[in-house]
N, C-alpha and C positions, 0 to 999 in steps of 0.2 A: 463401527457403528450402522447397520443395520434398520430399514424400516423408516428412514430421516424425512420427514416432511419435503418437499420441495421450499426452500430457501427465495420470498420473493421479495426484494429490500430494496433503502438505496445504493445496494451493494452490487445489483441485478440479480442473479439467478443462480443457486445453487443445491446441485441432487446428488444422491447416488446414483450412475451411471446403467443403465439398463434396469430401473425403478422408477424414480421423479426427476431424473435427467435423459432425456430420451431422444433421438432425432424428431418425431415427432413436437417435442417439449422447445427444439431448439428451433424448430419452423414456425412454431407459432407465434415463440418470444419476437423471432427477426421478424414477421408482418409487422406486428402490434408496435416494435422501436420505429418500425419507415412508417408507418402511418400516420404515428405521435411525429414523426418530422415531415414530414408531407403537408399535415394539416398547419403546422408549425410554420414552414417556409415558404407554404403554397405551391410548392411545384414535387416534381421529384426529385430524390435526393439521391446522389454519389456517394457512396458508401466503402471504407475499407472491411474486409474483416484478416482476422488474426487466429493465433492461437498459441497456447503454450504447448509443453513436447509432451501432453500424458497420449498414452494411448488410443485412447478414446478421442482426442481433438478432430482430428478428420473429417468422420465423418458428422462430427457436430458442428463443424466449423462450414462443412458440405452444406448442411441443411439448414443452415444460419444465411448463405450465399445464394442457394436457391429461390429461397425465400423473396432474398432481394432482386435476383433479377425479372424472375414471373412477375414482377408488379412492375417493370420497366427501369429499374435504378443502374448504374452505372458500380460497379462493381470492383472493384482493387481487394487481391488475395496477395497479405503480408508474410504467407508464409508463417515459419514457428518465431516469432520474437517475442520480446519483455514488453507486458503492458504499457510501461512510456514510450516504449519504441513508437507503437500504435499511436499513438497520441501525437509522437513528434509525427508521424507520415501524414494522421491526417490534415495537419495542417499545412504541410509541404508540398500535400497536393490538392488542397484545397476543396476537401470532401466536405460533405454536411454531419459526417460522424460516422461509427463505427463499432462491431461489436466483435471483443474478444472473447475467445471460448477458451478461459482459466476457473480453476477452482481456487485459485493464490495458494494459500496457506495450508486447505483443506489435505487429506491424506489421498492414493490413490483413488480409492473407491467413489471419490466424490469427483462432478468438475460443472463448470458453470457458465454462464456468459454476462461478461461484462458491456455495459455500453458507455461510449464518448460521445459529444458532440465536436461541433464543427469547429471547439477550439482546444478539441484532446481534453475535455473536460466531463466529467464523471458529471449525470442528470443530477438537478438540486430533488431535495426531498419532493416537492411539491410536481414534478415532472415527473421520477421512478414510481411515484404512484399513479399518476396517468398511464405511465405502461403497461404499467400492471394490471389497472384495469381495462386495458383493451386487452390483455396477453387472458384473464381471466375471461371476458365478455366475446373471445374470437375475433377479434376485429381485425380486417383486413383491406390492402385496398383492393379494387378491381385489379383481375390479369391484364396486364398490356406488354403490346411487343416492344423490342427495342433493346432490352437487358443486355447488358455484357458483363461479363467477369474478366479481368485480364492479371498477369502474376507480376509481380514489384518486388526485388529481391535486396533491395536499395537499404532497408530499413535502418540493419545496422549501422553501416557507415551515415547516412544523415544523421544517425543520431549523437554517433559518437562524434560528429561534426560539429553539430550543434554546442556539445559542451567544452568539446575544445577549442571551440573561437570564443567563448566565456573565460573558459582558464586555461592560461597559457602553459603548457606542456614541456617548455624548454625549462622552467628554473627547477619543476620537478623532476625532472628527467635528470639532471645536473647529478641527483640527488642517489640516483640509484637504489632507490628502493626496494629491500626484499619485499615479498605480497604472497602471504597464503590464499586461492581464492578459493572457496566450494560455491558450486553453483547448481550445487544438489541434481543434476540430470537437467535441469528447467531450460526455461527460455530463453535464460541468462548467458548461458556456456557461450555463445561465439564473442556477443559482444562485450562482454565481461571480461574476456581475458584480451581482446585487440583493445579497449581504453587502460589496460595496466601495461598491454606492450610498449603503445604509441606514449607512455608516461614513464616512459624506462624505465617501468617495473624491471626486477628477475623471480619470476613467476614460478608458485609451482601451484599448479590448477587439481584439485581433489574435484572428482565428480562432476568432472569437463564434458561429457558426451549428454547429448539433449536428446536422452532416448525416454525420458517421463519414468523411467523404474527408479523411481528415488531410493539413494544409498539408505537413507535414513529418513527419520519421522521428518517432513517437511520442514515446519514450521520453524526459524531461526532461534529458537531459545536454547538457554545453556547446557539442558539435558539432552539436545539432540545434535550440539554441536562438540562433544568429545576427542571428535578424530582430528577437526580444526584445530582443538588446543592442543594438543600433542604434536602436529604438523608445525604450527609456530614455534615451538619449540625444537622442536628436530633440526627443523630450515633454517633456525638462527634467523627469522625471518623479522623484519618491522611492526607489520601488522599481519591481522590474518581479516577474512573478509566474507559474510555467508549472504547469498541470497535464499530467495524464496523462490519457489517456481515457477513465477510469473515476473520474476526480476525488479518487483515494484518494492520490497521493503531489502534490508540492510543490514546486520549485524555485525559489528566491531570485536576484533581480538586482539590485545596488544600484546609488544613484545616477546613476554614473557608468559602470554601462551593464556589469560587470565580475561574471560568472558566478562563482560562488566555491565550487561547489559544491554537490551535496545531503545531503552530511553536513554541513551548516551551518542544515538548516530545523529539525531537529529538537533541536538546539543552541542557536538562536535562541529556539524556542517552550522549551524548556528554563527559558533561562537569565530566563525572565519570569515562569513560572508556578513556579518552586521558589522564585523572591525573592520572592513572596506566599506562598510554604507550607514557610518552612523546618523543619528537622527532620523532613522526612517521605523521599521514596525515590522510584525513577526505575526506568526498566526496558528494555533495548532486545538487539540481539541482538551474536552474536560477531563478527561481520563490523563493527561498526559504530565509529565512530572512536573515541580514548582522550578527546575532546575534551570529549563529553558525561558522564566522572567526573570531571575538571577542575573542571564546572560544578557538578556535585551536590556535591563537596566545599565547595568555596568557602560554598554554603548549608545548610555539614552535614547534606546529604544523604546516604541508600547507595544506589547504582548497584547494579542488577541487571544479568546477562546471561541469554541464553539462545539455544537453535538460531534459525537464521534461518527468518523467517516469522512474520508478526503473529500467527498463532493463540497461536504457540509463547512469543509478546513478551506476548502478554495474559493466554497461564495464569499467565508468572511476577508481571505486573500485578497481579493477581488473589490471588495468592498472599501478597504482601509488599505489600496497600494502598498500589500507586502510586499518586501522582497524577498524572503522566505518564507517556510513553515512546513507542517507538516505532523504525521503523528507518533505516540512515545511507542510504535512499535516497529520500528526500523525506517520508515518514512519520510521523504526528505520530498519536500515539493518545491522545487525550484522553480519560478514560470520564467526564468530567464530562455529555460527549455521547452517544459512541457508543464501542465496544471496536473497533471499524476504525478506521484509520489516514484521516486525512480532513485534506483541502485546504484547506476551508472554517476550522476552527478555528483549522488552523497559520496559515493569512493572520490572523484574527484576532486572535492572539496575538502575531505580529509586529510590526502595527500598531500592538499596544499598550504594547507595547516601546519603540518609537521613541518612543512618546509621552511616554509615564515618561521616560525617558533625556534626552529631549527631546537626541537626535544624532543626524546622521545613518548610517544603516546600515554606511556603510563605518569609521566612526570606530569603532561596536560590534562588527562585525566583527578589528576588527583590536588589538583589545582582547582577544580570545580567543584564549591559550594555542595556537600553531600547531604542526600534523603533517605532513608530506607520506606521501601515500596513494596507491602503485599498485593499481592495474585492471585485471586483463586475462580475457577469455577462452580457453577450449578447446575445440573443436570436438569432442565426442566421436563422432560420427557417424563422422570421419574415423579415430577412433583404434578403429573395433571396439565401442564402446557405454563401459556401464558399468566393464567389467571391469580397462578401461585406467586408469582414474581409483583405482579400488581400490589396485589394484597400487600405483600412486605414494605414495600413502597409506601404504599396511603397508610402504614404504620407508623413506618420508622420518618412518616411529615408527621404525624400526632407528636409523635416521641420527640422528636426535634427540634419542633416550632419555632425555636425561638432562635436560632441560630441563622448563617449563611445558607437559604436553597436555593438551587437551581435546577431543577425537572423539565429542561425542554430533550434533556437523554436522560431518560431513568429518572435518577436524581443523583444528583451529588449537594455535599453536608459539606461545611466549610467549616471546622471548629478552632479553635485558639492552638492549638495542639496540634491540627494536620487539618486533611482531608479523606473524604470517603465517597466515593462514587460505584453506583450500583442499578446496573442498567442489563435489556436484552440484547442479543447478541443479534447482528442483521445478517449474517453469513450463518449462523449455528443455532440448532435448538437447545440454547444452554443461557443463563444470565452468568454476568461475572459483576465480580467484585475488586474493586480496587479500594487498596487505603494508600495514605502517605504521611509519613511524621518523619522527623529526624534521629528518630531512633526506632532500631525493630519492635521492642518491646510494645508501645504507642502506636504503633503502625499495626501491628496484627493487633491487638483491643479494638481499636474502631474496623476492623473490617469482619471483628467477631460481634459487632451490635447488628450484622443481616443473620435473623434467623433462620433461614434457611439451609 
């Protein structure tokens, strides 16, 4: 995709490197974030910078770090680490926030900037809008001496120690699980391998060097994970895991080499943690499968919904003291570790589920009530941009006014036979259409009610 605009949203900033995502953009965006935190805290913030493994990362990260230092901030360079690792380290270092240079699951021409606050939490919608306003208006703090930049290489170990301080590795190690891990040459290579090693797993590591030269399309979807599925079968593995470039998302493959969908990552992790924490609550977004509601009900827990975006989910989780949450894109938010999606926590929770139930992963998955989900995308650039999807949402509201509607994020319509959600993406110039029902034909018919 060329000539893509600079995407500014609750998920941060993303653009094509050298076109809409440049060193100047990174520098200005970091200035906007520093000024936002300064005004929020009433003092000069201390900040972290980090990046995924993309070749464009070092220069963009340096531009952000330079912006922080020139306004007097104490800055810690975490190097190449997963986004959740940055969240863990911000909390561990008692920093006031940080920027991670990553475009998450987007392909190599893209890069971007994610902001986290002092809780290691992505900014809320209102805070993100204020940061974007300051960026557009080129707001910056006055230059100030005394800024510093120091390196910290303890991120991987600190993150892993936090996960394994909650999920006991010894019982898992006794099972000697055979695991194939595809780290997509991304930021999760080192920590992903190391946590599985400490969990006593026999590991086949695919794409395990953090070069940023992605071996396949980086989004952890079925069509991109054929090599992982084949490797699980050949390695006679118990499970296969796939991380995305910044290792916040996790896809799972069973012992037969079957990819059963990212929706199951949160369901499996929640199944384990809610079984140990009954009468609690969990949260997810409007686009996530009803499977999580079924699991919550099984353990006398309440499930809550939010707009799409981990900041929105985390906000609802904090509001309702949820013990786990996340999104159906393979994102598990485990607040005992951090407030962003975390593939390391996801792997540990799912392996502990398999250990506890002493069942093959396919057996566990087959025990979960099934739904069929249809997902498709609409290229808004070909249709004239956001007004096209806004018009279609208005039409749907009128046509289905008698159904249960939620317009907090695009439009979700709940029908007796299933649900439909249509919304513009926060991170790409596309719209997403998701429909779910008990059978694929009904889900397909629901998705086709969107006429774009």
